[in-house]
N, C-alpha and C positions, 0 to 999 in steps of 0.2 A: 406521517411516517408510522408504519405498523411496528409495534414493539412487542406484541404478544399474539400467539396463535389463537384463532377463533375456531369454533366448532366447524364452521364451513371450510376453513383452511385445512383442517385435518381430514376432511372428506377425501375419499379416494378419487383420483382423476382417471378416467378411462378414455382412451382415444376412440372416437367414433369410427365405426366400420366404414369402409369405402367400397363402392361397387366395383366389381371387376369388369373389364371390357376386353373383348377379343380383337379389337381394332388396334393395329400397330401404328396407325397414322394419327390416333388421338393421343394427346399428351395426358398421362394419368394425373389425377388430382393429387395435390400435395398433401401428405399425411401430417397432421398437426401433432407434434410430439410434446411430451412434458419432460423438461430437463430440471434437475436440481443443480444449482451452482452454489458451492460452499466457499464463502469468503467474498466480502464486498469491498475489497480494495480495488484499485484501478483495473487490475487484470480481470477479476471477477465481474465487475460492472461492465467492462468492454465486451466480455464474452456474453453476458446476459442480454445486453442491449442488441447485440448482433443477432442472436437467436430470436428475440422478440420481433425485430425488424423483418426477419425472414418468415414470420407467421407462426412461430412456435410459442408454447407456454413455458414460462420459467418461474421457478420458485427460488429466491435468492436468500441464503442464510448468512447471518453475520453475528458473531458472538459479542461485539461491542454494541454501544447504544446507537451508533450511526455509521454509515459507510465511510471509507477513507483508507483504512489499512495504515501503511507507513506514510501516507500523505496526511498525517494527522496534525491538527492544530489544537492548542490548549488556550483557553480563555482565562485570564487572570485580572485582578483589579488594576493592573498596570498595562494591560494590552495583551494581544495574542502572540503566541510563540508557535513557530513551526517546529514541532518536536521531532519530526522524522525527516522526510525529504525537504531539502532547503530550496530547491529550484528544479527546473527541468530544461532540457535542450530539445530542439526540434530538428531532426535529421531526416526522418522518413516522410515521404509525401502523404502516406495514409494517416499518420499522426497529425500532420499539418492540416489535412482536410477536415479531420474531426474537430480540431481547434477552431477552424473557421466558423463553425456553428456557434461558438461562444466568443464573439468578437470583443465584448466588453468585460469579460471575466478575467482574462490573463493579460499581463503587461510585462514588458522587458524590465529587468532590474539591473542597476549599474554594477552588479557583482561581476560583470565582464571586465571590470578593472581589478579583479582579484589579485592579491599578492601571494607570493610564496615566501614564507618566513623561515629563518633558521631557528635553532632551538632557543635562542635568546630573544626572539621577536624582531630581529633585524630583517629588513627586506633583502632576500637573496635573489629574487627574480620578480620582475614586474610582468604583468600580462602583456602580450604583444598586441598591437593594434589589429583590428579585424577578427579577433577571436569570436567564436560563435556566441550569440546572445544567450543570456540566462533569463528564463521566464518564471514568473510566479503567479499564482492565482490570488485573487483578493476577495475578501479580506484575510484569507488564510489559504494554505495549500489544499486543505480539505474541501474547499469550495468547488473545485473542479469536479471531484468525484461526486460530491453531493448533487451538483447540477446534472451530471450524466445519469445519476441514479434516480432522479426525481420521477421520470416516467414509470419506473419500476416499483414505486412506493407501495402499490396495492399488493404486490407479490414479494415484498422485502420483509423478512422476519428477523428482527434485531434482538439483541440481548439473549441470543439463543446459540448454544454450541452444539454442533453435530458430534455425537459421541460414537456412533456406529453406523456402518453401511451393511445392509444384509438383503438377501433376496425377499421380494414381496411375499408376504404370507399367503396371499390369494392368487398371485400370478408370478411364478418363479422367473418368468422372462423379464420381469421388471425389478426395480429396486425400491427399498424403503429405508428411511433414515430415522434413527433414534436420536432425540435431542434432549438437552437439559437447559432450562432457563435459569436466569440469575436468582429466581426465588425457589430453585430446586424442583420446579415443575418439570415433568417429563411428557414428551409427546412422541408419536410415531407418525411420520408423513410418508404416504405410500403412493404407488403408481407412477414411478419415474422411469422413463425409457432409458435414461443415462444419468450418471452422476459426474459432474465436472468440478474438480478441486482447484481452488485458487487460494491456497493457504501455504505457509512456509513448509519446507521439506520435512521437518521433524513431525509436524502435524499430519502431513500427507502420508508419511510412513505408518503412523498409527492407524489412520483411517483405512489404509489399504490392508490392514491386518498383517503387516510385515510380509507382504507378498501373497497372501491367500486370495485376495480379490483380483489382483493382476500381477503375476510374476514378472512380466516383461517390463511394466512401468517401475515396479519396485527395484528391479535390477538396474535400470537406467538412472534412478535417482540416488542409489546407494553411494556413489562417489561424491555427490554434491556436498560442498562445505560452505557455510556462511558464517562470517565473523560477527560477534556481538558489538554493540556500541552503547556506551554510557553517554547520555546527553545532559548538559547543564544549561538551565535557562535562568538568567538574572536580569534584574531591572534596577536602574539608577534614576529615579524621578527627581533627585536633587540637581541633576544636570539641567533639567528644564526650569526648575525653580530659580536657579542661579542665572537664568537667561543665557545659558550656553547652548549651542546647537548640539553638541555632543562631547563626550569625554574622550580622552586618549587619542588613538591614531586617526589619520584622515582617510583610511580605507574602509570599505563596507563589508568586505569578506576576504578571507585569506586561508590558504592551506599552510599547515605548519609542520615542521619536522620535530617539534618538541615531543619528547617520548610519551607525554600524556595526551596531547591534543593534536588532532588531525585537521580540524576545521573550526573556524570562527566566523560568525556572521552578525552584523548589526541589524537586528530585526527591524528596528525603527527606520531603517533606510529603504525598506521594501515598499513598493507602491501600495497605496490603500491601507497602510498600517498606522496605528497610533504613533504620535511623535515622541512619546516617553522613551528615553534611552534604554534600549534592551538588547541583550546579547544572547546568542545561542552558541554553545561549544559542543562539539562532538569529539569524543575521545578516540584515540587511535585504536585500531583493531587489536593490536598486541596488548596494549595496556588494558583495554576493556576485557579481554579474555583472562588476563592475569587477575583482574579485580571483579570478575563476574559475580562472585558470591559475597562481595563486600556489602555492608549496609549502606543505605543512601547518605546518611550524614558524613560518613567517612569519605565516600566518593566526592561529595560536594565540597568538603574541605580541601581535598587534594586538587580538584579541578579549579577551585577558586585561586589557589596558590599559583597554579600554572597560568591562569588567566592574567594575574597580576604580573608575572614574569614576562609574558608575551606582549601585553598591551601597555604596561606601565600604569594601569588603572589600579590603585591600591584602596580606593574607596570601598566601604562595606555596602553591598547591594541591599536595597530595601526588600527585595524579593529574590529568593533562590529556590529552585526546584529541579529535581533530577528525574530522569526516566531511563530505564534500561531496555534496549531492544536486544533480545537474545539472539535474533537472527536479522542482521542489518545489511551487511555488504558481502556480496557473493565473492567467494575466493575460487571455488571450483564449480562452474555451471554445468548444466546438463549438456549443453552444446547444440540443442535444437530449440526452435521457438516454442514448442509444446509437445506433449505426449498424448497419444490417443490410442487406446486399445479397443478397436471396433468390436472384437469378439466379446470382451467383458463389458463393453459399453461404459467405460470409465476413462476420463481424461484429466490432464493436469496442465495448469498454466501458472505463470508467475514470472517476475523479473529474473529470478534465479535460474530460469531455463537458459538464458543467454547472457545475463549480466546483472546489473543492479540499478539501472537507470529507470526513471518513470516511464520513458518511452519504451523500454524493454518490456515492462509490465503490460502496457497497453497493447503492443504488437503481439505479445504472447496470448492474451485473452482473445484478441481478434482472430488470430490464426487458428486457435483451438475451435472457436465457434464455426469458422469456415470449414474446417476439417470434419466436424460433426455433421454439418449441413450436407 
């Protein structure tokens, strides 16, 4: 996986000229264009793969060390945690078709037995038989994005944040990107026929220059609102040492009406995971917003108390870790699968265009690529 730009990568790409023909019966040759895709979450990777499969060149930029976005997993001494998306559903045949190419990577998870709990941890409603399956990638949710991104590795630039989009200095009909690396190194990548953004709306607004690059797209994303989410990940290896299958309740996942917690999942129950007892809690949108600026230790303490109240597990975890997603669950979406400004040659994709599910992100990236093509 490429983590640093090389001199060759910063060389300007120029689309080779094609000969003109006066014959209307002959199909004109396909012009191979060069696209910049910013963001290597599932939307960005789906978009990039579709463009490459259509014969175009793509340079994919990611500010983190690896692709994944909110399908992120964290490795610890006690096993992996899915710190973002906990599972995905499959409703659209296009998504189902893409998953068929990875038959051994994803498996159904018994979270389809999810419970709905009241504020005191009592079961208020059990899942009905026949509810759609919940699927997970193994050994972590990020494995699916990593697998789909693997063919793009030579054109994937990680640990690099795009800071500005501007007209190409030598060809104003194209774009160039200014970037900053984790070591404060700066680069300019040039010669892009279009720039496609697959990043959260706050970052999208900044890169669009608050409307200067595409007034139409900026206007459409202005109403979008996404709630934050604090996540707590905890491990109880003592449960395994005591020859217990697990601590606490007999369910693997639950939605909660507790004012602090919206979701709980027993990570160790997911297929392909380590068996050490591990839990992930995702705080409610309202509570996360109210405590967005709190420091991690304070959030950890409050969510641990909520976990004990809900599950009845009062043991002290051997491992506790928090993560704050400042943009997690879409409250007000764009209302369209993607946005494409053909005149400006700028596009936008992301789950927040239509919702917040993994499938929404995939379909958004796919539809943007098809619109561009």
